[in-house]
N, C-alpha and C positions, 0 to 999 in steps of 0.2 A: 348611402355610398358604402361600399365596402372597401374596408385600408389593405391594400395590397403594402405589408409592413412583412419584410425580413430583415431581421435583425443582424450586426456582424462584428466580430469583434473586435475591438481596436486598444492599443495597447498607449496608458497616458504615463509611462516613466519608464526608467529602466529598469526595476525591480520587478515585472511582471503584472503591476496595476492596468484594469482594463477596463473597457467600457463597453455595453450593448446596450443599445434599443429596445424600447417595447418585449422586454424579456418575456412577458408574463404570456407571449406571442408564441412561445415554446414549451412542450410540454415536457413532466420530467427534471425539468431544471433544478439542482438544489446547489447548494454551498456549505462546505464547512465552516464550524468558528469554533474554538476551543483553547484550553488555556493548558499550564503543565502541571494541573492539581489536580485533572482527573474529571471537571466539566468538559462536554463536550457534543456538539446538537450540529442541526444545519438548519437554515434559513431558505427559503423559497423568494422568486421576484416578489409574490404577495407574503411574504413574512410567517408562510408555512414550515413545515417541520416540524424537528422536536429536541428532545433535551435532554440530557442524564448523563449518570455518574456511573452508573454501571446497568448489570441485568437488572438487578433488584431495585433500582432507583433513578423513574421516569419521572422528571418532572412535569414536562408535554408527553402528551400523548404518542405511545411509540407509530412512526408510521413507516411503511413500505412504499414500494413507487407508485403503485397505483391511488394511496391514499391522497397524495400531493395534490392533485386534480378531485378527488373525491370528498377529502376531508374540508369542512365549513371551519370546525373550530380552531383558528390559527390564530394566532399572535395579531392583535389587529388594534388600530387606534382611531375611534372614531372623533366627528366636528360637526355637533349641533349647530347649525345656523341659526340666526336671528329671524329668516324668513319662514321656518320651519324645517328648511330644506338640511338635509345630511349629506357626510362625504367619510367615507375611508379614507385616509392616510395611507392602507398597505393596500389597496385596490380591492378589497374584499367585503363588496356591497351586491347586494340583489339589485342595483341597478346598474352599478358600474359591469356585472356580470352580463346583464342586458345590452349594454353600451358595445361590449368588444367585437371589434372587427367591424365597425363604422366610425364614420366620423364625429362620433360624438366621445369614443375611447379617450383617457386621460393620455396624457403624454406621459412617458414615463424611461427610467434610465436605471441603470444597475451600473454600480463602479464598485470593484472592489482589488482587493491583495489581499497577501495573506493572512490570514484572520481575521478580515474584517469585511464589510459586507453593509455598503448603503444603497439604501433605494430611495429613487427621487420621482416624484408624481407632482403634475400639474392637472390641476382641473380649471379650463379656462373660462367655462360657463362661471365656476364659483367666486374664479377671482383666485385659489389660495394652490400655493403651491407646500408639499411637506418633505420633508429629507429625514429619512430613521435609517441609520446609523446601529448594526447589532456588531457585539462582539463579545469576546471574552476574557477579562484582565488577565494579564498571564501566570499571577500566583495567587487569583482568588476564583473560589468555587461560585461564579454569578455570572448571566447572562445580561450585560446592559442595551437598553434600547436607548438611543438617545433621538429624541423626536422635535425638531422643529419646523414649525407651521410658518410661513409667509404671507403676507398679505400682498397681492400684486393688484388687486380690486385700485379704482383710485376713490372709493369710499371707505370710509370705516368697516371693519368686521366685527361682528359680537359672536365670537363662539364659544362651545362649550364641549370641553375635550373631553372624551371621557376611553381609558385603556383598558382593552379585554384579553386576560392570560389564561384559556381554559388551564388548569391546571388537576393533573393527573394521577401524580404523587401514590405510586405504587411500584411494584414489579409490572416487566413487562410481560409476564407471563398471566398477569390479571387481565389482560387484552380481552382475550375468550376465553378465562378461568375465573368462574365467578367475578365479575366485572361489576355487576349491582350489588353482590354483598360484600365486596371489601368496598364497595362507596360507604357503604354502611359503618365504616368503621372511623373515616374521618371524622374529625374533632376540628371546626373551622373556628378561627379568631379572627375577627377586626381591629388592629391597632390604628393607631392614629395614623400609619404609615403606609397601610396597606392589609394584605389577607395573609394570614397564618394557616395552614392544612398537618396538623399532626396525627396521621395517624394512629389509633390504639397501639396495632400490630401489623406485622405481614403476615400478612396470611397465604398457609401452604398446609396442606393435610398432610403431609410427613411429619409437620410438628409448628406449631405458631408460634412465633416469635415475639416481645416485646420491642414496639419500635419507640426509636430515641430520635428519629431524622424529623425535622420541619420543615417544609415544601412552604415559597413563599413570593409574593408579586408587591414589592413595595412601590410607590411613587413620590414623584419631586417635580411641582414648577421653575423654574429658573432660577427663582429666588427662595430655591430648598423650603417652598411652603409643600405642605401635605393636601390629598387629596379632598374634599369634602364633603364626600358620601361614597355610598362601595355595592356594589352589586357583587355577594359573597359566592353565589351558588348558580347551579344553571337554568334552575326553574328563576332565579330571582331574576336572572340577566336577560336571556330569551325570554320569556314568560310567556303563556300559554298560546299555541300555537302559533308563537314564533318559531326563531333560529337564529343561528349565529351570525348568517348572511342578511337577516331582517330583524335585530333581537327589538324586542316591544317593549320593552327600558327606556331604551335609545329614542326610538320613532316616536312613542307618545311622553317623551322627559318624564317618564316614572321617577320619584324620589328614591334613594339609595337608603340605605342602611347606615346607622353611625358608629364609630368606634366604640368599642365596649361589647358587641355583640355576637352572642357563642350562638353557634349552630352545630346540627350535629347528625353523622348519617347521610349526607350529600354528596352529589359531585359536584365539584368547587370550581370559582372562577373568580382570579385577579379579576375584579369589576373595578376599575378606581374614576370616581367623577367628579374633575377637578372643578377648580370656580370658573364662573363664566369672565372670559378674556376678550377683552377690546384692544384690534389693531389695526393703528390707524394704516393707510397706504405703506410698503413698505418693509414695517414694522413685523418680526418676528418676535417669536416666542418659543423656550426652548421646553420640554419636559424628558422627565428622566425614569424608564420603568426597570428594575431591577428583579430577576427574574431566576430563583434559585432553591438552593436545600443547605442544611445547616444541622449540625450536631447538636448545639447547642440558642438558647437566644441571646446569649453575648453576641456570638459572632454574627448572629443578624440586628444587633446593633451595632456593633461597629462600621459595619459595611453600610447600614443606612446613615450614619453621621461621616462616613467617609463621602457617599456620594451623594449625596445629596445637595453638595455644591457643585453645580455645574462645571465649576475650574477645573473640579481635579476628575470628572470625568474627562474633558478634555485632554488632562495629561494622562491620563489610564489608556485613553485611545493611542495616541502619539507614541507613546512606549509600546505598547504593545503591537504597535506597527513596525516598529524600531527593530524589537525583541526578533521579530520573527524574519526581517528581512537582514538582518543581522545573520542568521542562523543559515541562509543562502550564501553560502561563499565562496560557490564557485559561476565565474562569470566568462560567457563566450563573443567570440566579434568576428562576425562572417558577414558575407556580402547582403545578407538577406536579414534586418534588421527582427521583422518579428519572429525569426526562427530563433534568433538569441535569447527575445523575451521568454518564448515558448518553452526552451532550456529552461530560465529559471524555477518555470512549473516541474519541470520535469526534475528537476533539482528537491524540490521541495515538498513532493508527492511520497518520496521515503518517511519524511519529517512526519509525516498524517500518518504512514502505516504506523511509525514510532508510538504516536498519541491515539489514534482508532486501533490498532490490529486491522481484522480484518470483519469489524462490525462497527454498528450502530451507525449508519447510512443507509438511506432509504434503498437500496440495491443490494446494501450487506445486510439481509435481514435475515438469513439463516447463522448467524453468530450471537455467541454468546459474552464474546470478551476472549482477550486475549489473542496471541498470533500462531501459526501453525509452526514446526519445527523448517519448514524448506522455508515460508519467508521469513523466520529471523535470520537466517544464514545470508540471505540472499537482499534484506534491507542494510546486512553490514556491510555490505558491498559499495554502497554510495556513502554512508555515514564513515567510513574511513576516510574520505574526502573533505566531510562537512563537520564529522563530530569525531575526529578520530581520535581524541582522550581517552575516554571509556571502552574504545573498541577492544582493547587487550582483556579488558576485565569482561567483556560479555563474549571475545569468543571462550576464555577458559572457564566462565561457568555454563556456558552452554553444551559443552563437552559432557558436563557431568546429567545431563539427558541421555546419554548412551548407555545402552542395556550391554551385559556382555555377549549377549548372543546377536550382537550387530544392530539390532532395534532400538527405537529409540520413544523418549516420551512424544507424543503429537500435541503437545497444546503446552506453551510457555504461560506462568503465570505473573501475575506481580512481584518485579522485582528480578535481581539476578541467582538464577539456578534452580528457580520455584517450577516445576514441572507438573505436570498433570499425564495422567496415562492415553487419556482421549480423551474427547469432547463429552462424547453420548457413553461411554463406556464402554465400547465395544473394541477387540483386540484385536484392530488391523492394522496392516503391515502395506504401506505405501514401498515398493521396492525401491525407489528413486532416492530416498531419504539418505542412505550415506553419500550419495555421489557428492552435495551441495555443500559441506564443511570443509573439506578440503580445500576446493575452489576459492570458499572466502578468505581460507587459513595462507594461502598459495598469497593470494594477492596482499594483504597482510603482511606477511615477510618480506615480498618483492619490496612493497612502501616501508618498513620499516628497519630492513636486517637484521630483526629477531627473530633468528633460528634458535635462541634459546627456549622460545613457547613450546619448541616438539619435545622439550623434557620434564615441562611444571607437571607436575602431580594432581589428578584429579578424580574424585572418586566416580563410579558408576552407578546410575539408576539402579534398582531394584525395588520390582512390582510383583505380582503372582503371574503375571504373562512372561512364560517362560517357552523355548523350542520353536524361534521367531513368532510367536503368535499362534503356534499350533497346539499347544498347551496352557491351561491352569494351575498353578502349583499352590492348593490349597493350603499348604502352611505359611504361604507369603500373601493369603488374600487379604489381610487385615496388619499387614506390616504397618509400621509406622514409619522408622528410619529412612526404606525407599531406598537404601544404600545396602552393597556388596559385603560382608564380612569375614575375615579369615576364619574356616574354619576352625584352626587350631586354637583362635583366639575368640570369641564371640565378641569382645567390646572393641575389636580391632578392625576400623572401616578398610577394606581395601582402596586401594589407590593406582594408579595406572599414570604413567606419562601421557599426554595426547600423542603421542607418536603412536603408542601402545593401542588406544583409541580407533584412530584412521585405519589402523593394522586390521584389528578388529570388524570394522564397519566395512569395510573396501572388500576383505577376502570371505565372510562370510556370505556376504552377496555375491559375489563369484564362485560358491560352490554353488549357491543354491540355483541349479538349473530345472527344465523341463527337459523334454524329448528330443528336441532338436539341441541340444547342447546350449542352450541360451537362456539369461537368465530368466527365470520365472518372474511373471506380472504380480503374480498373489493381487492384492486390495483392490491395486492401480498404481500407474505410476506419477508422474509429475499431470497428466493428463487425468484428473479424478474421476473423470465420466467413464473409463476405462474400468469398469469396477464388476464385470458379470463374465469372467473369462479367471476365476481364483484355483480352480482346481488345477487346467492345463496351458491356461495364454501366459506367453511366454513376451518379455519385451526385449525383442532386439535394440531399438532406439538404446533403451539406457544398456545396452550391452555395448554398445561402443563406445558410451557414456565412461561406463565402468573400466572399460580398455584401455582408454584415455586417464582415466584415473591412476592406476597400477602403473603406467607410466609415468608420468610425472611425479607419485608418491615415489618414484625408485631414483627418480633426478634431485628432489627436495632431500633424498636421504643421504646422496652425494655430496651433495652441497652441505647440509650439516656439517657430516661426518668431516668434510674440509675445513669449514668457517671454525668451527667450534673445537677442532681436535678431537675427537669419541672416536673409537675405534668401533665400541660395542653397545648396547644399550639394555638393560634387565625388562622380562616380560614376563607375566606368567604363566608358569608351566604349563596351563591349559592350554597358552593360546600357540605354543610350539607348531603343536597339531594341522593348525590352519597354513603353516609353511610345507609341508611338504605338496607334490606336484603332481596330483592329482590331472586328469586327463579327460576320461570319459565322463559320459553322466553318469552313470553307475559309479564311480569312482570319487566322482564328489558329492553321490549325495551320498554313501558312506562315507566319507571323512567329515561333512556336517553334521550328522545323526551322530558318528561319534563325538565330538567338539559338542554339541548342544549337550549330551548328555553326563560332559563333563561341569557344563557353568550351570547345569538348571539351578542348583542352588547355591551357598556360599561356596567358596573358593577355598584350595588346601591350601594357600598363602606363602606356596617355594615360585619363586623367581628364580628363571634360567638367561644367562647372557645368548645375547645374540650379535655375529658378528653383521656391523653395518654392509660392507662390501659383498658380502655372502648374500644380505636382505634384497637390497637393491638388484643384486645377479638375480634371485629368485621373482622377485616383482616383474623386472624384466622378459625376461621368458614367459612366464603367464602372460602378460601384456603381448606380446610376439606372437606366441602361439593363438590364443584366443583372436586377436586380431584376424588372421590368416586365414580360421576358422570361420570367421565371419564373413570375408571377404566372398572365400569361394563358394560359401551357400546361400549370401541373402543378397547378392549383385539383381537387380533385373535390367535387362536391357532391352530400350524402347527402338524408336525408330528415329530417323533423322536426327543420328548423335545426341539421341537424349538416353539417359538411365539413369536408373535410383537406387535407392537399398531398402528393403522390406524392412517395415517397422516393429509387425507385432504378430503374433500366432495366438488364433483366437481358440475358446474352448473344445472346440472341435480339433484343433491340434494342424489347421489349415494357415498358409500365409494369407495373410491381410491384405498384401497389397500385390499388382499384378498388373500386365502390361496387354492389351486386348487391341485388335486392329481397329475396330469401334471405339472411339474416344469416350465415348458414354461406360462401357463396360471396362474402363480403364481405372484400375483404383492405384492413388497416390497420396500418403501423407507427408507431412513438411519433418515433423521429430523427429524420426529417422535416419531425415537429410542433416541434421542439424548438428547432431549427435554426432555421426558419420563422418563431417567434416570436423568437428569441434574436439572428436577422440582420435583424430589422425588417422582413420581408416579408413577414408577416401582418400587414393591418388588426388594429384592435382587434374589429370586428364579426368576420371571422373567426376571431379566437384563441376568441369567446366560440361559435362552431359547430366549432371545434375541439375546448374542453374537454368537449363535448355528447359528441362521436363520441368521445374517449376513454374516457369515463365509461361508454359505451354498448357501446363492443369489445373495450377494453381494460384496463380495472379489476376488479380482484379483490380486495376488501378483504383476504379471510383470509390472502393469500400475498405481504402486502407492497403492492398498489397497481395501477400501472399495468407490465401486461406488455409486452416489448418489439413483439409484434406479433401479428395472430389468427392459429388456424391455416390453414394454407395448404393442408394434406391432402394436400400431394403435396411428393417428393423433388424437389426444385428443381436440376437438376445444372448448369441454365447460368446458377446465382447464386451456391452458394456451399455448404460444407461443413454449414453451422448447418442446413440443411435435411435433414438426415440427422441429427439430432439428435431423438431422443425429443419432440413438443409438450411444452411446458413447464420445459423443462431448458437451461439456459445460453442461449445467444444465439436461440435459435429459441421464444420467447413464455414465456421466464420474466420474472421481474418483475428485472432489472439494474440493480441499485443508482445506480450511476453515471447512469445515462439518464433514470430517474426520477428522482433528485438534480439533475439538471440542466434537466428537464420543471418542476419547482419553481421553481430558479432562473429559470429565462428568463420564467414567469408570475409571478414578482415585482416582477422586473427593465422588467415592461410594464404594472406596476399592478394584478395581479389576486389580491394577498395570498392570498383564503380560497383559491381555486385552488390554488396555489401550496403553503398550507397541507397539504391534504387528502395531497397529493404527500409532503413530509416525514413527518408525522405519521404515514400509514397505516405508511413505512417502517422509523419508530422502535415502532412497537406492533408490527410483524411479530415485529422483532429479538428484545425484549424480551416475547413472548409463546415463554417456553422450552421451554413444555408441545408447541409446534408449531416453533419456530426451533431447538430443540438447538444453540442455541451461546452463548457464552459473553458479556456485553456488548460492544459494537460494531457498526459495521454492515458485512453479507459482501456479497461482489461479487454475488451473487445471490440469488433464493429460488428451490429447484425447485418442481416442479407439487405439492407437499406441503405445500409451506410451508417445509422445511427448509431453512435459511441453508448455504451452500455457498462455499469458499474466504473463509474470514473473512479478516479483520486485514487483509491486501494490496490494495487497491481504492482507485482514485483518489476513490470515490462520498463516503468521508470526506471528503479535501479542500476539495470540491466542498459539503457538507454545511454544515461548519464556513464555508466562507467566504458560503455563503445565508445563515446566520444571523446573522453578524456584519453586513457592509453590505447585506442586503436586509429581514430579521425583524425584526433593531435598527436598520438605517439606521447603523450607523456604521462609514462607510469615508473615506478620504481623498480627497481634492479640490483638486490642484496642491499637496500637499504640507499643506493646511489640514486639519483635522477639521471633517467635517459628520455632524451626525443628524438623519434622517427617520427614522421607526421606522415599518413595518407591523407592529406587533403585533395579532392580534386578541383579543377582549375575554377570549377564553378563557384567553389564556397569561401575564393578570396573577394575583398572588397574590388572599385574602382583601384586602387592605388597598390594591387597584387601584396597586399595583406591580410592577415586573419589571424586570431590572439586567442587567447585565453588567459583565466585568472584564476588560484587555484593555492591553497596552502600546502605545503611540503614541509617537514624537517622542522614544523614549529615556526618556517619562515613564508612570508606573502609570495610567490613567484608572479610578475606578468611578463608573458610568453609572447613574443609575437614573432610570426613566421613569414616572411618575403617572400614572396616569389613573380618579382617583377614580369619575367619573360610567359608566364603564365602558360606552365608548365603542368602537364597531368601527373595523378599519381601513379608513381611505377615507372616513372621516367626522369623525376628526380632524385636527385640525392644532395643532403646537404654540404653546403661548399666551405661556409664560415661563421661561427657564433660568438656572441660574448656576453659576458658577464659582468653587469653594471659598467659597461662601457671597456671594458676589457677584454682582450680576443682571450679565447677559450679553443684549447685541442681537441679535435675528433678523434671517434674511435673508429676505423673503419666506417666512414660516411655517418655515423652515428654522432650524434652530441649524448655524452655521459659526462654528469657533472660530477664528482668522487661525495659522497658523502661528506668528509674529513674538511674539503673546501668549503660547505654551505656550514656545517659546524663553525670554523673560524669566522665566518661573514659575523657572528658573535650577536650584538645586540639591532643589528641593523634587519627588521624587521620587512621591508618591501626589496624584493631583488627582480631586477629588470634584466631579462633575456631576449636576445635580439638573435632569432635563426634565420640564414640565408641561402 
């Protein structure tokens, strides 16, 4: 009988924990588990997945998404019964594979929360239930598998448990580079607690290194007793002709090796055979399996002593759950309880990016660790709400990745201020990179009121890449200090203010234009797949963005001058050239080339004063003239009240988008619309036309909403690799969550709440439609052509979604350090009593904010008429609620602040 089982996500508490039945019937599922000390991995419903510290230190074999259903060498826990039958507590046996989709399939359930995962499986015929909890302790580099077996049968059961954890124990590069040769380096030791694998060296033909790390699998029963024997190698475990789904050692009850055995030069398995256990009806037995890597044996001994006691495992699991739950300190209350829990995951995803970067999960198999420049700044958006304490230091340190030519290091290493020029040693320039730091800094200053950060002194990044990636300066090719120095004093590292860094970034970008007097695309912009138009391509989309940046930077300078009573700042004399008002393509190109020449080596060391009022005026003038140019040149008029902005010019110098009476030939992209709206280039009337066009040409509700582009029906080799992808996949016409969320954010920011809600809500509905999206809670990087969520967990879309919900939908935002509340909630978002709420931290206090709308008014038709702070009425400021920072500070040690808004 074929089973028709399509699971669904059900939340089981108010902290995002959930359950889903028979998750193994869904392909590509995996779940992150990690700690704060470097160990990270993932588990599938059948306990597949991998585990690593970094690219060089994989404990379990590295996996990509296709390995999740292809690989059989997964974490496993076998039960050998006295009637000769076997059962895998993880569902990974030949018989269980054969029984899938039939009435003989095991009943199974996954429950999970932040950084913990429990797989529950029952075999009704055998009368056994297994619960396998997997997690990584917050402060210890070990994965813990806690396996509880219960006898549900009416008679006693005699079982022999066998844990089987294949140990990879080397660099991910060795998966296809000397896989067999590197197994010859393995030195396997059996100790009473388990299996140790210490390779003699790290194999790399560029230079071998002596290895000091030991990989291990240890195990204990609930009384702290060690295994009775072991299967330390793949050959010993699977046996001749066997497999990980049908290991001969288990099926034929082969005796294992004893402690004290040493084996060299073979693939390793943490095969642990425990003593026979008798379970009476209803009785349980719990086993602990420890999987990890250590720098010395003392560390392994300490872990062994601690976790052989099952009570300590339970305490650690409780602590781990509470730790990560408490990290998510933004809570929402709307009429949709599932949405409120979905938002818990949206808030958690930026924390996952902090831990994983953009690597080390099965879909993210292209990375080798670290985060990119763009990722870092966007993740700070959400961390400002959840982990604000360290954000200032992060922001200051990260400006140290800016070069004097306005480009930047593209990879951030471990620790603050540790930059790497590029992942693959390629001098590539993403022309959008200068856009993001200002946006993050603006949010930080509004939240904190800390305008003084603008005059914080920061060094510049210096390597051999000069002239915005167009030249290599051989003199600096092997430079170790990676910092600019003053030419007149070689020992003095040059430091400039953060404001100077912002000017250098944004003005060099502004002057690097192509034939249409639009910013050059270079290697790519936000859309990494627009990477084949380096010579003549232009990003009109980010031209709108930079026009907005120049406007915002001018406003920021005026506020800074007024707040801090500063009339002028000092900048490097070389930077003064960027303040000339070049207009034409030729003038801008000439000005930029002259500036590049002056900063290709070290600086002269001279600084000059610039009046802030004059500086703001110049920036505003540049922004306005650029805006008018873009408006006049790039607007595309459609029919029936539609219209939109062109987003790009290709390498053949042609505009990429166009209107055609034949809809199938019309070309529209979402990115240009987002930044035209966000950058204040589009007028309100144009926004109305853009939304109509986006709904007509880009919107598809069943797969998440707004796609990145229409189908160009062309492999466009003069634009980028995206056009080689199938339409509807990744950058070529998928619903790319990041840009769809930014579209919603931009619309809210311009007062189009209903249209913005549509973008956000459709993404939420698609994400939580498990039957189609096939993902656990959270927002994926994109939705494929059939609506499947791809690349879950590690996406900047989560930061922007959280930012939009807090600052735009609920309208709770900083205003020069004060707290401003100006909601744009739709009537449908309030509960039956007409209430919606948000709890979050601000200025060191916990704010519990309730917004009351008893008359069920719609966004855009209501204004705040009354408000209270801890029960006392508080005055309004032009129909807005602004709570001054001095009032918040006077609350003293009172941590919870109750705000009611009517």
